[in-house]
C-alpha atoms as one frame of an Amber mdcrd trajectory, in Angstrom:
protein
 243.552 215.286 266.190 245.296 215.356 263.282 247.217 212.147 261.759 249.788
 212.572 258.862 249.363 208.594 258.054 246.098 208.975 257.484 246.824 211.991
 255.074 249.269 209.741 253.662 247.139 207.040 252.849 244.378 209.505 251.421
 246.930 210.833 249.129 248.537 207.772 247.950 244.837 206.720 246.864 244.363
 209.902 244.895 247.339 209.005 243.182 246.688 206.180 242.466 243.033 207.140
 241.467 244.252 209.749 238.923 246.742 206.886 237.762 243.927 204.428 236.701
 241.938 207.459 235.372 244.302 208.542 233.261 245.585 204.812 232.077 241.798
 204.183 231.263 241.813 207.248 229.171 244.883 206.509 227.168 243.256 203.101
 226.593 240.219 205.156 224.777 241.879 207.349 223.101 244.690 204.384 221.429
 241.624 201.965 220.533 239.608 205.039 219.087 243.007 205.515 217.101 242.983
 201.830 216.293 239.479 201.978 215.454 239.747 204.505 213.069 242.642 202.955
 211.394 240.756 200.090 210.297 237.860 202.056 208.905 240.143 203.779 207.276
 242.514 200.669 205.854 239.357 199.038 204.954 237.787 202.341 202.726 241.223
 201.737 201.201 240.774 198.221 200.076 237.503 198.767 199.107 238.851 201.334
 196.245 239.940 201.177 192.952 243.095 202.168 192.178 243.780 204.009 189.252
 246.627 203.801 186.715 247.038 206.179 184.221 245.067 209.510 184.020 242.340
 209.859 185.643 240.132 212.048 183.751 241.086 209.766 179.853 241.428 206.928
 181.337 244.720 206.294 178.982 242.240 206.717 175.913 242.501 208.246 172.926
 240.236 212.161 173.223 238.547 210.595 169.652 237.600 207.236 171.083 236.711
 208.310 174.483 234.416 211.457 173.273 232.509 208.782 171.205 232.040 206.530
 173.912 231.290 208.813 175.938 228.563 210.180 173.459 227.210 206.861 172.865
 223.579 205.927 173.762 224.842 203.062 175.312 227.467 204.705 177.359 224.723
 206.923 179.420 221.657 204.753 179.675 224.886 202.982 181.826 223.763 206.050
 184.362 221.395 203.602 185.229 223.934 201.223 187.308 224.531 202.486 190.451
 226.800 200.512 192.218 230.001 198.622 191.147 228.413 195.184 191.606 225.770
 195.720 188.995 227.997 197.200 186.473 229.995 193.616 186.600 226.854 191.990
 186.563 226.234 194.528 183.320 229.658 193.046 181.978 229.178 189.443 183.279
 225.775 188.833 181.743 226.632 190.729 178.199 230.212 190.609 177.744 231.504
 187.507 175.807 234.701 189.359 174.236 236.400 193.199 174.652 236.888 194.936
 170.492 238.585 198.140 171.050 237.122 199.332 168.250 234.211 199.469 165.405
 236.293 200.318 161.913 234.204 203.114 160.407 235.131 204.814 156.944 235.160
 207.970 158.487 235.723 207.766 162.577 236.547 205.526 164.847 234.034 204.433
 167.097 234.201 202.856 170.631 232.281 199.405 171.044 229.999 198.315 173.204
 231.709 196.636 175.209 234.180 199.154 175.840 232.058 201.476 176.376 230.877
 199.080 179.648 234.299 199.269 180.868 234.597 202.572 180.738 232.400 202.539
 182.658
């Protein structure tokens, strides 16, 4: 025998179950978006912002070429992380002079090579 109240009750329960599933899916999607946003913000916070020209770092062309051609600058390629570079600066630099004046050309100082790294 057909009971309309039983049918309506079943329908309401099904609707409620579907609503709860939708709410749970929306909550999970929100949490995933929130986590992705937090990871993105954390990555941004770890980046060092560059002011000016990122290729020349606002140095004169001859100075930049001389720094990049120096043996000391080439030896800095062994330093792979930011922390290694900071340690090298801390352990070796007592002041920062941009130029070493020579009779024929301008060379970048080894300290400036390190800061350029």
